[in-house]
VEXDREN-2710 file (C-alpha; in Angstrom, 1 decimal):
% VEXDREN-2710
k/r/px/py/pz
1/MET/-29.7/23.3/29.7
2/VAL/-29.2/21.0/26.7
3/ASP/-29.3/17.4/27.8
4/ALA/-31.2/14.1/27.6
5/THR/-33.1/14.9/30.8
6/HIS/-35.0/17.8/29.1
7/PRO/-37.6/17.4/26.0
8/SER/-36.9/19.5/22.9
9/ILE/-39.3/22.5/23.1
10/PHE/-41.1/24.1/20.1
11/VAL/-41.6/27.8/20.5
12/VAL/-45.3/28.5/21.5
13/ALA/-47.4/30.3/18.8
14/THR/-45.1/29.1/16.0
15/GLU/-46.3/26.7/13.3
16/PRO/-43.5/24.8/11.9
17/ARG/-43.7/21.5/9.6
18/VAL/-43.7/18.4/11.7
19/PHE/-43.0/14.8/11.4
20/VAL/-45.1/12.2/13.2
21/GLY/-43.7/9.5/15.6
22/HIS/-45.2/7.0/18.0
23/ILE/-48.9/7.5/18.5
24/VAL/-50.8/6.3/21.6
25/ASP/-54.1/8.2/21.1
26/LEU/-55.1/11.7/20.3
27/ASN/-54.0/13.1/23.5
28/ASP/-50.5/11.2/23.5
29/PHE/-48.3/11.2/20.6
30/TYR/-45.0/12.5/19.4
31/LEU/-43.8/14.9/16.9
32/TYR/-40.4/15.8/15.5
33/SER/-39.2/19.1/14.0
34/HIS/-37.3/18.9/10.7
35/TRP/-34.1/19.2/12.7
36/SER/-34.9/16.6/15.4
37/TYR/-36.2/14.2/12.7
38/ASN/-33.0/14.2/10.7
39/LYS/-31.0/14.1/14.0
40/LEU/-33.0/10.9/14.6
41/LEU/-31.7/9.2/11.8
42/ASN/-28.2/9.9/12.4
43/LEU/-28.0/9.4/16.2
44/GLY/-28.9/5.7/16.3
45/PRO/-25.8/4.9/14.0
46/GLU/-23.6/7.0/16.1
47/PHE/-24.7/5.3/19.1
48/THR/-24.3/1.9/17.8
49/LYS/-20.7/2.6/16.3
50/GLU/-19.6/3.9/19.8
51/ILE/-21.3/1.2/22.0
52/SER/-20.1/-1.7/19.8
53/LYS/-16.5/-1.1/21.0
54/GLU/-17.9/-1.9/24.5
55/LEU/-19.6/-5.2/23.7
56/THR/-16.6/-7.3/24.5
57/THR/-17.2/-6.2/28.1
58/PRO/-19.9/-8.3/30.0
59/ALA/-23.0/-6.4/30.9
60/ALA/-23.5/-5.1/34.4
61/LEU/-25.5/-7.1/36.8
62/ASN/-29.3/-6.2/37.5
63/GLU/-28.3/-4.2/40.7
64/THR/-25.9/-1.8/38.7
65/PHE/-29.0/-0.2/37.3
66/ARG/-31.6/1.8/39.3
67/VAL/-35.1/3.0/38.5
68/GLY/-34.6/6.6/36.9
69/ASP/-31.1/5.8/35.3
70/TYR/-30.5/6.8/31.8
71/CYS/-29.1/4.0/29.6
72/ALA/-28.4/3.0/26.3
73/CYS/-30.6/0.0/25.0
74/THR/-31.0/-2.2/22.1
75/ILE/-34.0/-4.3/20.9
76/ASN/-33.0/-7.8/19.3
77/ASP/-29.4/-6.2/18.8
78/LYS/-30.6/-3.9/16.0
79/GLY/-29.0/-0.7/16.9
80/TRP/-28.8/1.3/20.3
81/ASP/-31.2/4.1/21.5
82/ARG/-31.3/6.2/24.6
83/GLY/-33.7/5.4/27.2
84/VAL/-34.8/5.7/31.0
85/ILE/-35.3/2.9/33.2
86/ARG/-39.0/3.0/34.5
87/GLN/-39.1/-0.4/36.2
88/LEU/-36.8/-3.3/37.0
89/ASP/-38.1/-6.8/37.9
90/SER/-36.8/-9.8/39.5
91/ASN/-36.6/-11.6/36.3
92/GLY/-33.8/-9.4/35.0
93/PHE/-36.0/-7.1/32.8
94/ALA/-36.4/-3.4/32.7
95/SER/-39.2/-1.2/31.3
96/ILE/-37.4/1.3/29.3
97/TYR/-38.9/4.4/28.1
98/ARG/-37.1/5.3/24.8
99/ILE/-36.8/9.1/25.0
100/ASP/-36.1/9.6/21.2
101/TYR/-39.3/7.5/20.1
102/GLY/-41.7/7.8/23.0
103/ASP/-42.7/4.3/23.4
104/VAL/-41.9/1.8/26.3
105/GLN/-40.0/-1.6/25.7
106/ARG/-39.4/-4.3/27.9
107/ILE/-35.7/-5.3/27.6
108/ASN/-33.3/-7.7/29.1
109/VAL/-30.8/-5.6/31.5
110/GLN/-28.1/-7.6/29.6
111/PHE/-28.7/-5.3/26.6
112/LEU/-28.5/-2.1/28.6
113/ARG/-25.3/0.0/28.9
114/PRO/-24.6/3.1/30.9
115/LEU/-25.3/6.3/28.8
116/GLN/-22.0/8.0/28.2
117/ASP/-21.5/11.7/28.9
118/TRP/-21.6/12.7/25.1
119/MET/-24.9/11.0/24.8
120/PHE/-26.7/13.4/27.1
121/GLN/-25.6/16.3/25.0
122/THR/-28.8/16.3/22.8
123/PHE/-32.4/17.1/23.8
124/ARG/-35.0/14.2/23.8
125/LEU/-35.9/14.1/20.2
126/ALA/-39.5/12.9/20.4
127/HIS/-41.8/15.7/21.6
128/ARG/-44.9/14.6/23.4
129/CYS/-48.3/16.3/22.3
130/THR/-52.1/16.3/22.7
131/LEU/-54.6/17.6/20.4
132/SER/-55.5/21.1/21.8
133/ASN/-59.0/21.5/22.9
134/ILE/-59.9/17.7/22.4
135/ILE/-60.9/16.0/25.7
136/LYS/-60.1/12.4/26.3
137/PRO/-63.5/10.3/27.1
138/THR/-63.4/8.8/30.5
139/ASN/-63.4/5.3/28.7
140/GLY/-60.6/6.2/26.4
141/TRP/-60.7/6.6/22.7
142/SER/-62.0/3.7/20.6
143/LEU/-59.6/1.7/18.6
144/ASN/-61.4/2.8/15.5
145/VAL/-60.9/6.6/16.4
146/ILE/-57.2/5.9/17.1
147/ASP/-56.8/4.2/13.9
148/GLU/-58.4/6.9/12.0
149/PHE/-56.2/9.5/13.7
150/ARG/-53.1/7.3/12.7
151/ALA/-54.3/7.0/9.3
152/GLN/-54.7/10.8/8.7
153/LEU/-51.2/11.6/10.3
154/ASN/-49.8/9.0/7.9
155/LYS/-50.4/10.8/4.9
156/GLY/-49.5/14.3/3.7
157/ILE/-47.2/17.0/4.9
158/PHE/-48.2/18.4/8.4
159/TYR/-47.8/21.7/10.3
160/ALA/-48.5/22.2/13.9
161/ARG/-49.2/25.2/15.6
162/PHE/-48.0/24.9/19.5
163/VAL/-50.5/26.6/21.5
164/ASN/-49.1/25.8/25.2
165/TYR/-46.6/23.8/26.8
166/ASN/-47.1/22.1/30.3
167/ASP/-43.8/21.7/32.1
168/ILE/-45.1/19.1/34.7
169/ARG/-46.7/16.9/32.1
170/GLU/-44.0/17.4/29.4
171/ILE/-46.6/17.7/26.6
172/SER/-47.9/20.5/24.2
173/ASP/-51.2/21.4/23.2
174/VAL/-51.2/21.5/19.4
175/VAL/-53.3/22.2/16.4
176/ILE/-52.3/20.2/13.4
177/ARG/-53.2/20.9/9.7
178/VAL/-52.3/19.4/6.4
179/LYS/-50.3/21.7/4.2
180/GLY/-52.7/23.5/2.0
181/SER/-55.9/22.6/4.0
182/THR/-57.9/25.1/6.0
183/THR/-59.5/22.5/8.2
184/THR/-57.5/21.1/11.1
185/VAL/-57.2/17.5/12.3
186/ASN/-58.4/18.8/15.6
187/LYS/-61.7/19.9/13.9
188/ASN/-62.0/16.4/12.4
189/PHE/-62.0/14.8/15.8
190/GLU/-64.3/17.3/17.7
191/GLN/-67.3/15.0/16.8
192/TYR/-65.9/12.1/19.0
193/GLN/-65.7/14.0/22.1
194/MET/-68.0/13.7/25.1
195/GLU/-69.6/16.5/27.0
196/ARG/-67.1/18.4/29.3
197/SER/-69.2/18.4/32.4
198/ALA/-69.2/14.6/32.3
199/VAL/-65.1/14.6/33.1
200/GLN/-65.3/16.7/36.2
201/ILE/-65.0/15.8/39.8
202/ASN/-68.2/17.1/42.0
203/ASP/-67.7/14.7/44.8
204/GLN/-65.6/16.0/47.9
205/HIS/-65.2/12.4/49.0
206/VAL/-62.4/12.1/46.6
207/TYR/-60.2/14.1/48.8
208/GLN/-60.8/11.8/52.1
209/GLU/-57.5/10.1/51.6
210/ILE/-55.5/12.6/50.0
211/SER/-56.3/16.2/50.7
212/MET/-56.8/19.1/48.4
213/GLU/-54.2/21.8/48.2
214/ILE/-55.3/25.2/49.9
215/LEU/-55.0/28.4/47.9
216/ASP/-54.3/31.5/49.8
217/SER/-57.4/33.7/50.2
218/THR/-55.8/36.7/51.7
219/GLN/-53.5/37.4/48.7
220/ALA/-52.9/36.4/44.9
221/ASN/-51.6/33.0/44.1
222/GLU/-48.8/32.4/41.5
223/ILE/-50.5/29.6/39.4
224/CYS/-49.7/27.5/36.2
225/MET/-52.2/25.4/34.0
226/LEU/-52.3/21.7/34.5
227/TYR/-55.4/20.3/32.9
228/TYR/-58.2/21.9/31.2
229/ILE/-61.7/21.2/30.8
230/SER/-63.7/24.4/30.5
231/PRO/-63.8/27.9/32.0
232/THR/-65.9/26.4/34.7
233/ARG/-63.6/23.5/35.6
234/PHE/-59.9/23.6/35.2
235/TYR/-56.9/22.4/37.2
236/VAL/-53.8/24.5/38.1
237/TYR/-50.9/24.1/40.3
238/LEU/-48.8/26.6/42.7
239/LYS/-45.7/27.6/40.9
240/GLU/-43.8/27.3/44.4
241/LYS/-44.6/23.7/44.4
242/PHE/-43.1/22.6/41.2
243/ASN/-39.7/21.6/42.6
244/SER/-41.1/19.6/45.5
245/HIS/-43.6/17.8/43.3
246/THR/-40.8/16.8/40.7
247/SER/-38.9/15.3/43.7
248/PHE/-41.9/13.8/45.2
249/GLN/-42.6/11.9/41.7
250/ILE/-39.0/10.7/41.6
251/ASP/-39.4/9.1/45.0
252/LEU/-42.8/7.6/43.9
253/GLN/-41.3/5.7/40.9
254/LYS/-38.7/4.1/43.1
255/PHE/-40.9/2.8/45.8
256/VAL/-44.5/2.0/44.0
257/GLN/-42.9/-0.8/41.8
258/ASN/-42.1/-3.1/44.7
259/PHE/-45.9/-3.1/45.9
260/HIS/-48.6/-5.4/45.0
261/MET/-51.2/-5.0/42.4
262/LEU/-54.8/-4.2/43.8
263/SER/-56.8/-7.2/44.8
264/SER/-59.7/-5.7/46.3
265/PRO/-60.1/-2.2/45.3
266/LEU/-62.6/0.1/47.1
267/LYS/-64.2/3.4/46.0
268/TYR/-62.4/6.7/47.1
269/GLU/-59.3/4.3/48.0
270/ALA/-56.0/6.1/47.0
271/ILE/-53.8/4.1/44.8
272/ALA/-51.0/4.4/42.2
273/VAL/-51.5/3.8/38.5
274/GLU/-49.1/3.4/35.7
275/ASP/-49.4/5.8/32.3
276/SER/-48.3/4.9/28.9
277/ARG/-44.8/6.2/29.6
278/ALA/-44.6/3.6/32.5
279/LEU/-44.8/6.3/35.0
280/TRP/-46.7/5.9/38.2
281/HIS/-49.2/8.6/39.4
282/ARG/-51.4/9.0/42.6
283/ALA/-55.0/8.5/41.9
284/ILE/-58.5/8.1/43.8
285/ILE/-60.9/5.3/42.7
286/LEU/-64.3/6.6/41.5
287/ASP/-65.9/3.5/40.5
288/VAL/-65.1/-0.1/40.3
289/ALA/-66.3/-2.6/37.5
290/ASP/-68.3/-5.8/38.7
291/ASP/-65.8/-8.0/37.7
292/LEU/-63.0/-5.9/39.2
293/SER/-61.0/-5.8/35.9
294/ASN/-61.4/-1.9/35.3
295/LEU/-61.4/0.9/37.6
296/CYS/-62.5/4.6/36.9
297/VAL/-59.9/6.8/38.6
298/TYR/-59.2/10.5/39.3
299/PHE/-55.6/11.4/38.8
300/CYS/-55.4/13.9/41.7
301/ASP/-51.9/15.2/40.7
302/ILE/-53.0/16.1/37.0
303/GLY/-56.9/16.6/37.2
304/HIS/-57.8/13.8/34.8
305/ILE/-60.4/11.2/34.9
306/GLU/-59.9/7.8/33.2
307/SER/-61.0/4.1/33.1
308/ILE/-57.9/1.9/33.5
309/SER/-57.1/-1.9/33.9
310/ILE/-56.6/-3.1/37.3
311/ASN/-53.3/-4.7/35.9
312/ASN/-51.9/-1.2/35.7
313/THR/-52.4/-0.4/39.4
314/ARG/-50.4/-0.8/42.7
315/GLU/-51.1/-0.2/46.4
316/LEU/-50.0/3.3/47.4
317/PRO/-47.6/3.4/50.1
318/ARG/-48.9/5.2/53.2
319/GLU/-46.3/7.9/53.3
320/PHE/-47.4/9.1/49.7
321/ARG/-50.7/10.0/50.9
322/SER/-49.8/12.9/53.1
323/LYS/-49.0/15.2/50.6
324/PRO/-52.0/17.3/49.2
325/ALA/-53.1/16.8/45.7
326/PHE/-51.2/18.8/43.1
327/ALA/-54.0/19.5/41.0
328/ILE/-56.3/22.3/42.2
329/PRO/-59.7/22.6/40.9
330/CYS/-60.7/25.8/39.8
331/CYS/-63.7/27.8/38.1
332/LEU/-63.7/31.4/36.7
333/TYR/-65.9/33.4/38.8
334/HIS/-69.0/34.6/37.5
335/VAL/-68.4/33.2/33.8
336/CYS/-70.8/31.1/31.8
337/PRO/-71.4/30.3/28.1
338/MET/-73.1/33.0/26.0
339/ASN/-77.0/33.1/26.3
340/GLY/-76.8/30.7/29.3
341/ASN/-76.2/30.5/33.1
342/GLU/-73.6/28.9/35.5
343/GLN/-75.3/25.7/35.2
344/SER/-75.2/25.7/31.4
345/THR/-73.0/23.2/29.4
346/TRP/-70.2/24.4/27.4
347/LYS/-70.5/23.7/23.6
348/LEU/-67.6/21.4/22.5
349/ASN/-66.8/24.0/19.6
350/ASP/-66.9/27.2/21.7
351/GLU/-64.1/29.6/20.8
352/VAL/-63.5/30.4/24.3
353/HIS/-61.7/27.1/25.0
354/ASP/-58.7/27.8/22.6
355/GLU/-58.5/31.5/23.6
356/PHE/-58.4/30.6/27.4
357/ILE/-55.7/27.8/26.7
358/LYS/-53.6/30.4/24.9
359/LEU/-54.0/33.0/27.8
360/MET/-52.8/30.6/30.4
361/VAL/-49.5/29.8/28.6
362/ASN/-47.6/31.5/31.2
363/THR/-47.7/31.7/35.2
364/VAL/-50.6/34.0/36.3
365/ASN/-52.0/35.4/39.4
366/CYS/-55.4/34.3/40.7
367/GLU/-57.6/35.6/43.6
368/ILE/-60.1/33.4/45.5
369/ARG/-63.6/34.6/45.6
370/SER/-65.2/31.4/46.9
371/ILE/-64.9/27.9/47.4
372/HIS/-67.7/25.7/45.8
373/ASP/-68.9/22.6/47.6
374/GLN/-65.6/22.5/49.3
375/ILE/-63.7/21.1/46.1
376/CYS/-63.4/23.9/43.7
377/TYR/-62.1/27.5/43.9
378/ASN/-64.0/30.2/42.1
379/VAL/-61.3/32.6/40.9
380/ASP/-60.3/35.7/39.1
381/ILE/-57.3/35.5/37.0
382/ASN/-55.0/38.4/36.2
383/ILE/-53.4/37.7/32.9
384/PRO/-49.9/39.8/32.6
385/SER/-50.0/42.6/29.9
386/LYS/-47.7/41.9/26.8
END
């Protein structure tokens, strides 16, 4: 289906020329194809021309719009764009995720209009990406590293090889290179990574409020990759749970914004955390700063660990704690680094990382061999033959 609710998708294993858009950090940025970049230049004027005909009509009241609605929006009356409403507040403002740019803007509802049918007939133009095989540090990327990343992507002609696409997270793993260069941008930023063993969960207490999903030990399970760290720690989800999880997330967005920010966070407490797209996710608190300003959390439906500001948290409604964690921690059975053992640390530049991500591009079957410390499945994975 071609419409605004779906992102434009680059073909996996291709390496087209790309144009750089909004950048949050190395694991959250937006690219355009040649076609989508040119479309972006023309789409805004088209919207502005059509919507200007409606400007004599008073804007709808706040109650007209709901979280999750698609809308046309304008910033300082400088042209109109497409967006989706993430949050609405009592002051008459909305947090809008602009689907053709990838950023979030706080806009007065007076500057919103319902999205007309013809405006749905184009994919989201901004394609969300992450540098393949570059793991985000728990404390996030430093501003210096992000600035260096922006500087590198603001000069030259770029090509991106699309390694994998994640439907749930709506993000592609990419390898970026400058035209004529043999060194990739990914390679340039390998040095800033932390050890992969430092970003994995080894504490079964994280599942005391939200249980871990159960894989069937009697038969093969259909799984898809969700978040990769190493062959001995990656997160998958059950293919059969895709639709129910999508519906669950939609409900979560509607209810969480009405709850209070955390005031007295506790270790292992289940909470809601807001991401860079103004989406809410379930998370488990792993650690709390002494001044309570920051929390280290585990995104239990993704598999990612990150330090976040307490300002980006909400209490998690009780009814959203009963569904098991979507992210299922796994480890390849009897696999270890070359010349090492099962306790050895994977080297950051080991070629196995890229190969594993490429092999997990589609749905695969896994069989359970054992479960480690009740928090990680040791699995054999069967890759379909081409």
